[in-house]
N, C-alpha and C positions, 0 to 999 in steps of 0.2 A: 417660524423659528421655534417650532415645537419639538424637533427631535431631541431626545434626552441625551445630554452629553455623558460620555462614559466617565465612571469614577476614575480619578487620578490620584496617585499616592503623593502626599505632601512630603514623604520621606525619601523620595527618589533623589539620587545624587544630582547636584546642580549641573554637572557637566553633561548629563544625559537629557536635561530638559531645558537647557538655556536657549536653544534655537528651535524654531518651528521645524516640523518634519519636512524633509526635502520633497517627499512625494505623498501629500495627504490623500486620504480616501475621499469618497464622495460626501461623507457625513459632514466634515468641517466646512466644505465649500457650500453645501446646501444650507447649513446653519448660517453661514455668512450672508448668503443671498436672502434667506428668509428674514434675517435681522434687519437688513437694509430696506426690505419692503415694508416691514413694520415701522421702522424709524421714519420712513417717508411720510407717514400720516401724522407725525408730530406737529408740523406747521398748521395742519387743519384743526387739530384740537386746541392749539394755542389761539387761533383765530376765534374759535367758538367759546373759549373760556371767558367768563365775565369778571375775571380778576385782571390785574396788570400783567404784562408779559413776563416780567421777572418773578412776580408772585406765582404765576403758573409754573415756572421752572422750579420754584421752591416746593410747590405741592407735588410736582412730578417726582421729586426726590423723596419728600417726607412721607408720601403715601406708599412709596415702594420700599423704603428701608425696613420697616417691620416685617414685610413679606419676605424680603431677601434674607434677613437674619433667621427667620423661621425655617426657610428652606435649607440654609447653611447648617443650622443646628440639627435638623431632621436627618441630614446626610452624614452627620458625624461631627465631632468637635476636635479632631486631631489637628486642625488648622490653627487652633488657638495658640499653640506654642510658637508658631512662626510670626505672630503679630508684633511682638516687641521690636524685632530687628527690622521689620518692614514699615513700622509706624511713620518715620519721616517721609518715605516715598509715598505712602498712602495719603498723608496729609497734603503734600504738594499736588498729587494727582487729583485729590478731591477739590482743592482750591482752583486748579486749572480747569476742571470740568465745570465748576460753578461759574467761573468767568466766561467759559465757552457758552454755556446755556444762557447766561444773562445777555451777552452780546447777540447771540443768535435769536433769542426770543424777541428782543427789541427790533432786530433787523427784519424778522418775519412780517411785522406789521407795516413795514416801510418799503417792501418790494414784492415782486411776484413770488408765488409759492415755489415755482421751478427754480428761480434765482436763489431763493433762500436755501433750498436743499443743495443746489450746486455749489454756491460760494461757501456755505457752511461746511461742505464736504470737500473743500479744496485740499483737505488731507489726502485726497486721492492722488495728488501730485507730491505733496510734502512728505508723506510717510514713505512712499517708495524711494524718494531721494535719500532719506535717512537710511533706508535699507541698503542702497547702493554704496553710500559713502562710509557709514559707520559699521554696518554689519558685513560689508563686502559681499552682499547677496546680489551678484550681478545677474542680469537677465539673459536668457538664451535669445537667439534671433526671433523665435516665434513669440516669446514673451515681450520682447522689445517692440515687435510689430503690434502686439495686442495693446500695449500701453499707448503707442502712437495712434492706433485706431480709436481707442477710448478718448484720447485728448481731442481728436477731430470731432468725435461725437459730442463731447462736452461743449466744444466751441460752437457747434451748430445749435445746441440747446440754448446757448447764450444769445442767440440772435435777437430776441425780443428785448433783452436788457440793453443791448448796444443801441437800439433805436430809441429807447426811452431813458437814457442814462441820466438826464437832468432830473427826472422824477424819482429815479431809483437809486441814485448814487449813495445816499446815506445808508439806506438799508443794505445795499450790496457791500459797502465797506464794513459795516458791522458784522455781516455774515462772513466776510473774508477773515476778519479778526477772529471770529469764532472758529473758523477752519484751522488757523494757526494754533490756537489754544487746544483744539481737539487733537492736533498732532502731538503736542506735548503730553496730553493725557494718554494717548495711545502708547507713546514711548515708555512712559512711566509704568503703565499697566502691563505692558509686555514684560517688564522686569519683575513686577509683582507676581505675574503668572508663572515665573520660574519656581516659585515656592508655594503658591496657593491655587486651589481650584477656582473656577470662574465665579461661582456664586458668592463665596465668602470674600473674595477679592473685590467684587463689585459692591457688596454690602458695606464693607469697611470704607471704601473710597466714597461711596454715596453718603455715608454718615458725615464725612468731612465736608461735603458740599452744601448741606442743608443750611447751616448757620450763616455762611457768607451770602447766600441767596436771599434769605429773609432780611438780613441787615440792608442789603442793597435795595430791595423792594421798598423797605420802609423809608430809606433815604430819598428815593425817587418819588415818594408820596403816592405809591400805587395802592389800589384797593387790594387788600390781602384776603379777606374772608369771602368765599364765593357764595352766590345765591343758588347756583346750579353746579352740583358736584360731578355731573356726568362727564363733561369733557375732560376734567382733571383726572378722574379715575381712569378713563380711557387712555389719557396721556401717560399716566404712571404705568399702566398695564402694558401697553404696546411699546412705548419708547424705553422705559427703564427696566421693568421686570423681565419682559421678553426680549426686546430689541437689544438692549445693552448686555444682557446675560449671554446671548448667543454670540455677539460680536467679541466680547471679552474671551469667551470660550475659544472662538476661532483664532484669536491672536496667537495662541500657543501652537497652532497646528498648520498655519499657512504663512507664506512669506508676506512682507510688507507690500510687495507689488500686487499680489492677488487681493489683499485687503483694499488697496487703493483703487483698483479697477472695480471691485465689487461695490464700493461706495457710490459709484456712478449710477447704480440702479435707483438710488434715492431721487435724483432729479427727474428721472424718467417717470417714476410713480407720482412724484410731486407735480410734474407738469400735467399728467393725465387727470389727477385729482383737481387741480386748479381749473382745468378746462371743463370738467364735468360739473363742478359745484359753484365755481365763481366766474365762469364765462371767459377765462383767460385763454386767449387764442393759441391754438396749436397749428402750425403750418407744416408744409412739406419738409422743410429743413429740420424741424423738430423731430419729425417721424424718422427721417434718415439718421439723425443723431442718436435716437433711441435704438435703432437697428444696429448701428456701429458699436454702441456700448454692449449690446447683447452678443454680437459677434466676437467682441474682445474677450468677454467672459468665457466663451467656448474655446477660443484660441489659447488663452492663458492656462486653461485647465488641461489642454492637450499637449502643451509644450513640455519639454523635458525639465527636470528639477533644476532649481537655481543653484548656481555655483556658490559655495559658502566660503 
């Protein structure tokens, strides 16, 4: 997720920037894929952190906010004039993201890493549906085939969870709730991106997420102050500063369908990480599922532009 996003003018007319580009270049798609690879390591750092799961989400946000604001200020301050009119949306998006992280981080400790990334990114289905119904961004045949292929791949990656549902049900449900909240966050942030560049948009929304997470962690009686800062710094860097910055950047340039399919790279990376570090089994069906997701990404990129 390291390609530098091009500067965007906050003064551009809204009608010119309200919808993602119909035929994005390789840059936004590469940024989207890179962001999801980075975000897939989030569950690993949550497991390694010696704080509570919601407290780790608080530190993910709190450590990232000063860096994001510093980057936003370094790139210019023209975006400040847009803040008052966007403040209500930014506040709701921040609260939605805080609730998403709280549910997801709690679920991560109660299910497999691959399950946590897959259910937590059920946005892969919900966000394209929003695009179809609300934005009228209907898929071409090739893109519809890509979505179907990705769904089959996701179903295969879920095989282990189905076999152990009695053990994983609470964690899976928490991660599914996180996926719904993540969809709300995406919808709201897509609206914010009509007026703001990615970094200031993310900085302001993240600022709204910190306090709710801290309050929830305290109410749960979690350990707040860490003994080892390394996993939390890595979590803030990979998941918030880099991962979220790139995905919020891509929201303005690709359709909800492309965003949804790209999210499925997270369970693929999460499954491999769980296999290598925690001995979580990967079978033939998991590998076939991963290949189907990869093929879907190629197919949706080659398909014609979405009808608006």
